[in-house]
Backbone as numpy.savetxt, mean C-alpha at the origin, in Angstrom:
# Nx Ny Nz CAx CAy CAz Cx Cy Cz
10.50 -10.17 -16.18 10.51 -10.75 -14.95 9.46 -11.35 -13.90
9.76 -12.40 -12.74 9.06 -13.51 -12.21 7.72 -12.50 -11.24
7.02 -13.14 -10.47 5.90 -12.75 -10.03 6.25 -11.78 -9.08
7.53 -12.00 -8.38 8.42 -11.87 -6.70 8.20 -10.57 -7.56
9.46 -10.70 -8.29 10.10 -9.42 -9.10 9.29 -8.39 -9.87
7.84 -8.32 -9.79 7.11 -7.55 -10.67 6.46 -6.72 -9.36
6.72 -7.75 -8.03 5.69 -7.88 -7.26 6.83 -5.73 -6.34
7.70 -6.63 -6.20 8.88 -6.20 -5.58 9.65 -4.77 -5.70
9.80 -5.28 -7.50 9.78 -3.60 -8.27 8.37 -2.94 -7.91
6.76 -2.72 -8.11 6.07 -2.61 -7.55 6.14 -1.76 -6.82
6.34 -2.11 -5.58 6.12 -1.04 -4.28 7.13 -0.98 -4.11
8.52 -1.10 -4.60 9.18 -0.09 -4.60 9.10 1.84 -5.93
8.54 1.07 -6.93 9.34 2.19 -7.98 7.18 3.34 -7.74
6.64 1.98 -7.70 4.76 2.48 -7.42 4.95 3.41 -6.33
4.80 2.97 -4.78 4.42 2.70 -4.17 6.29 3.11 -3.04
7.13 2.60 -3.36 7.98 4.05 -2.38 8.64 5.50 -3.16
8.75 5.13 -4.23 8.83 6.24 -5.28 7.98 7.17 -5.13
6.53 6.24 -4.97 5.63 7.80 -5.91 6.16 7.12 -7.68
6.36 7.20 -8.51 5.90 6.99 -9.81 5.58 6.41 -10.35
3.84 6.76 -9.31 2.52 6.82 -10.40 2.11 6.20 -11.94
3.31 7.22 -12.75 3.18 6.94 -14.11 2.83 5.33 -14.14
4.29 4.78 -13.66 4.49 4.43 -13.74 2.95 2.27 -13.48
2.33 2.57 -13.36 1.30 1.50 -13.18 0.79 1.19 -14.40
0.47 1.72 -15.02 0.86 0.32 -15.87 1.18 -0.05 -17.19
2.38 -0.16 -16.13 3.77 -0.92 -16.23 3.66 -2.78 -15.61
3.22 -2.37 -14.67 2.36 -3.34 -13.63 1.59 -4.67 -13.74
0.67 -2.61 -13.53 -0.96 -3.75 -13.80 -1.64 -4.04 -15.02
-2.35 -5.05 -15.62 -3.42 -4.57 -16.69 -4.59 -4.09 -16.78
-5.20 -4.60 -17.98 -6.29 -2.68 -18.30 -6.97 -3.21 -18.15
-7.28 -4.15 -17.20 -8.65 -4.33 -16.42 -8.46 -5.69 -14.97
-7.04 -4.62 -14.52 -6.75 -4.12 -12.89 -8.26 -3.69 -12.37
-8.06 -4.29 -11.34 -9.21 -4.25 -9.93 -8.47 -4.26 -8.89
-9.25 -3.38 -7.66 -7.57 -3.33 -6.38 -9.65 -3.71 -5.75
-9.84 -4.47 -4.55 -10.31 -4.70 -3.87 -9.83 -3.37 -2.30
-9.21 -3.40 -2.14 -8.98 -2.03 -1.43 -8.71 -0.71 -1.00
-9.62 -0.11 -1.86 -9.44 1.39 -1.70 -10.54 1.46 -0.97
-10.44 2.68 -0.64 -12.08 3.53 0.55 -12.84 3.38 -0.32
-13.68 3.88 -0.70 -15.48 3.56 -0.82 -15.26 5.91 -1.70
-15.49 5.60 -2.48 -15.03 7.22 -3.40 -13.97 6.91 -4.22
-13.30 5.49 -4.64 -12.81 6.50 -5.67 -12.39 4.12 -6.25
-12.86 5.13 -7.12 -12.68 3.91 -8.54 -11.41 2.62 -8.55
-12.46 1.22 -8.29 -11.77 0.27 -7.49 -10.29 -0.05 -8.94
-9.78 0.56 -9.49 -9.30 1.16 -11.30 -7.63 1.71 -11.17
-7.34 1.03 -12.14 -5.62 1.26 -12.16 -5.30 3.68 -11.13
-7.15 3.92 -12.20 -7.20 5.71 -11.61 -7.91 5.23 -10.33
-8.32 4.95 -9.53 -7.99 4.33 -8.20 -6.45 4.90 -7.27
-6.53 3.92 -7.93 -4.66 3.27 -7.22 -4.63 4.23 -7.46
-3.78 5.27 -7.90 -3.54 6.15 -8.36 -3.16 7.18 -7.39
-5.01 7.99 -7.60 -5.42 8.78 -6.44 -5.38 8.01 -5.31
-5.44 6.44 -4.68 -5.13 6.27 -3.82 -3.95 6.64 -2.89
-2.93 6.29 -3.48 -1.24 6.74 -3.51 -0.84 7.85 -3.49
-1.60 9.18 -4.48 -1.15 10.73 -4.29 -1.70 10.77 -3.25
-3.56 10.66 -2.43 -3.48 11.21 -1.38 -2.28 10.12 -0.09
-2.57 9.39 -0.17 -1.71 8.47 0.99 -0.22 9.41 1.22
0.33 10.04 -0.09 1.69 10.68 0.37 1.12 12.00 0.47
0.21 12.33 0.46 0.28 14.19 0.52 0.49 13.48 1.67
0.13 12.60 2.44 -0.34 12.89 4.77 0.63 12.41 5.14
1.63 11.20 4.33 2.63 10.73 5.20 4.08 10.60 3.86
5.10 10.43 4.64 6.10 10.16 3.42 6.44 8.31 4.09
6.12 7.38 3.81 6.08 5.98 3.41 7.63 5.47 3.32
7.31 4.26 3.43 8.14 3.96 2.97 7.73 2.24 3.30
7.19 1.47 2.49 7.01 0.00 2.36 8.13 -1.20 2.06
8.35 -2.23 3.64 8.85 -3.17 3.27 7.91 -4.04 3.69
8.99 -5.39 2.49 9.11 -6.43 2.45 8.71 -7.78 2.90
8.51 -7.91 4.46 8.77 -8.87 5.23 9.30 -10.41 4.52
8.03 -10.58 4.10 7.76 -12.27 4.12 7.06 -12.06 2.54
7.88 -13.07 1.57 6.90 -13.57 -0.43 6.70 -14.49 0.08
5.41 -14.71 -0.52 4.63 -15.45 -1.24 4.17 -16.61 -2.72
5.11 -16.93 -3.31 4.22 -17.41 -4.60 3.59 -18.18 -4.86
2.57 -18.48 -5.56 2.42 -19.43 -5.32 0.74 -19.30 -6.94
0.81 -20.42 -8.08 0.27 -20.36 -9.51 0.05 -18.82 -10.00
-1.13 -18.27 -10.02 -1.33 -16.36 -9.81 -1.59 -15.73 -9.19
-1.05 -15.77 -7.75 -1.09 -14.87 -7.21 0.47 -14.43 -6.03
0.21 -13.39 -5.38 1.98 -13.22 -4.75 1.52 -13.56 -3.64
1.40 -13.14 -2.44 1.64 -12.44 -1.07 2.20 -12.18 -0.47
2.13 -10.84 -0.07 2.54 -10.67 1.67 3.20 -9.74 2.56
3.51 -10.02 3.11 4.06 -9.69 4.57 4.35 -8.45 4.42
4.12 -6.75 5.14 4.73 -5.67 4.73 4.64 -5.07 6.23
6.02 -4.29 6.21 5.63 -2.49 6.95 6.28 -1.70 6.73
5.31 -0.98 7.43 5.57 0.39 6.88 5.86 0.76 7.92
6.67 1.85 6.99 7.47 3.14 8.58 6.67 4.59 7.60
6.34 5.49 8.27 5.41 6.91 8.03 6.36 7.33 9.06
5.81 8.44 8.22 5.97 10.52 8.41 4.57 10.89 8.63
4.06 11.62 9.53 2.74 11.89 9.34 2.52 13.63 9.30
3.09 13.81 7.72 3.42 14.75 7.46 1.89 15.48 6.25
0.64 15.25 6.68 -0.57 16.19 6.25 -1.49 15.81 6.69
-2.47 16.13 6.99 -4.20 15.68 7.38 -3.92 14.35 6.95
-4.87 13.18 8.01 -5.34 12.41 7.83 -6.49 12.33 8.72
-7.49 11.10 7.88 -8.77 10.77 8.66 -9.03 12.54 10.13
-8.98 13.17 8.90 -9.56 14.48 9.73 -7.80 15.19 11.06
-6.81 14.61 11.29 -6.06 14.73 12.47 -4.99 15.86 10.98
-4.64 16.63 11.94 -3.06 17.62 11.00 -2.10 16.93 10.97
-1.05 17.45 10.26 0.48 16.26 10.14 0.47 16.44 11.68
1.13 15.78 12.35 2.04 15.96 13.41 3.49 15.77 13.98
3.95 15.23 12.30 5.13 14.53 12.06 6.12 13.64 13.35
4.87 12.93 13.30 5.37 11.42 14.06 5.80 10.22 13.48
6.73 10.06 13.52 8.09 8.39 12.58 6.46 7.56 13.31
5.40 6.37 12.63 4.50 5.55 12.90 4.96 3.93 12.65
4.61 3.46 12.49 5.05 2.31 11.79 3.77 0.70 12.62
4.00 0.04 10.49 2.31 -0.24 11.70 3.13 -1.15 9.67
1.94 -2.29 10.00 1.86 -3.75 9.56 0.93 -3.84 8.74
1.09 -5.06 7.49 -0.11 -5.63 6.82 0.36 -6.55 5.78
-0.81 -6.75 4.59 -0.56 -7.89 3.81 -1.35 -6.79 2.95
0.02 -7.05 1.90 -1.00 -7.58 0.49 -1.64 -8.66 -0.54
-2.54 -9.14 -1.18 -2.03 -10.38 -2.12 -2.63 -9.89 -3.56
-1.83 -10.31 -4.22 -1.71 -9.61 -5.86 -2.02 -11.34 -6.58
-2.76 -10.52 -7.47 -2.94 -11.62 -8.80 -2.73 -11.47 -9.96
-2.34 -12.32 -10.86 -1.53 -12.12 -11.95 -1.97 -12.34 -13.10
-2.52 -12.23 -14.31 -3.16 -12.84 -15.62 -2.05 -11.79 -16.59
-1.38 -12.92 -17.38 0.05 -12.29 -18.16 0.43 -11.72 -18.37
1.10 -11.75 -16.93 2.12 -11.75 -15.79 2.11 -10.39 -16.38
1.44 -9.75 -15.88 0.35 -8.73 -15.02 -0.28 -8.48 -13.93
-0.37 -7.29 -13.12 -1.66 -7.49 -11.80 -2.82 -7.09 -12.14
-3.71 -8.32 -12.05 -4.67 -8.22 -12.82 -5.58 -7.29 -11.79
-5.13 -8.59 -10.30 -5.66 -7.51 -8.77 -5.38 -7.22 -8.21
-5.44 -6.56 -7.00 -5.28 -6.72 -5.69 -6.10 -6.08 -4.02
-5.52 -6.85 -3.33 -6.43 -7.21 -1.94 -4.75 -5.95 -1.25
-5.84 -5.51 0.15 -4.36 -5.69 0.84 -5.18 -5.18 2.48
-4.48 -4.66 3.10 -5.52 -5.04 5.11 -4.33 -4.44 5.16
-3.81 -3.36 5.61 -3.21 -2.56 6.19 -3.77 -2.20 7.66
-3.62 -2.31 9.07 -3.43 -1.36 9.35 -3.59 0.00 10.44
-5.11 0.92 9.12 -4.60 2.58 9.28 -5.31 2.73 10.84
-6.43 1.00 11.82 -6.17 2.09 13.76 -5.06 1.78 14.25
-4.06 1.23 13.67 -2.84 1.67 14.83 -2.48 2.99 14.21
-2.26 3.94 13.26 -1.83 4.73 12.32 -2.37 5.61 13.44
-3.73 5.46 12.85 -4.70 6.26 13.70 -4.91 6.48 15.66
-4.92 5.21 15.47 -4.20 5.65 17.89 -2.87 5.63 18.18
-1.73 6.40 16.88 -1.08 6.91 16.69 -0.53 8.21 17.30
-1.05 8.25 16.63 -1.07 10.28 15.79 -2.03 10.63 17.50
-2.97 10.34 17.36 -4.21 11.22 18.80 -3.01 10.52 19.93
-1.94 9.78 20.19 -1.22 9.24 21.42 -1.66 8.27 21.77
-2.54 7.40 21.27 -3.41 6.31 22.78 -2.76 5.28 21.57
-1.05 4.76 21.98 -0.38 3.68 21.93 -0.29 2.82 22.77
-0.18 1.42 22.98 -0.14 1.17 24.73 1.47 -0.24 23.56
0.96 -1.00 24.26 2.67 -1.60 23.94 2.61 -3.22 24.04
0.96 -3.19 24.16 0.26 -5.01 24.28 -0.05 -4.92 22.57
0.94 -6.00 22.19 1.18 -7.64 21.13 0.25 -8.38 20.90
-1.08 -8.13 21.66 -2.34 -9.03 21.58 -1.89 -9.61 19.68
């Protein structure tokens, strides 16, 4: 698989289908996740715990809207479709359907992801949960 296919398969299998047992198929043994919340180790184990925690708060689907690959990196622009099913940031489940956007950058070494960075609009998620949504798209 080329880098774009690896990223697409990673998003579909690990994030969307929550097959965290497959993380080792996509990530190198020295993988570093630069986007995890404090308290989680910045490695495969931390990524697995974050996916499990996110999945207990939301039914989620990540859609890749744009993908660019250059040298050893793949950058994606994503849309996340969420259903709030469990506590998140201290807010009990609401059952709300929420959409947010974000970006992910993956770095590769020897055909596997060795690092990732993410910027997901978690504040938009929280504002939707508390009912403070506006239509201004600035």
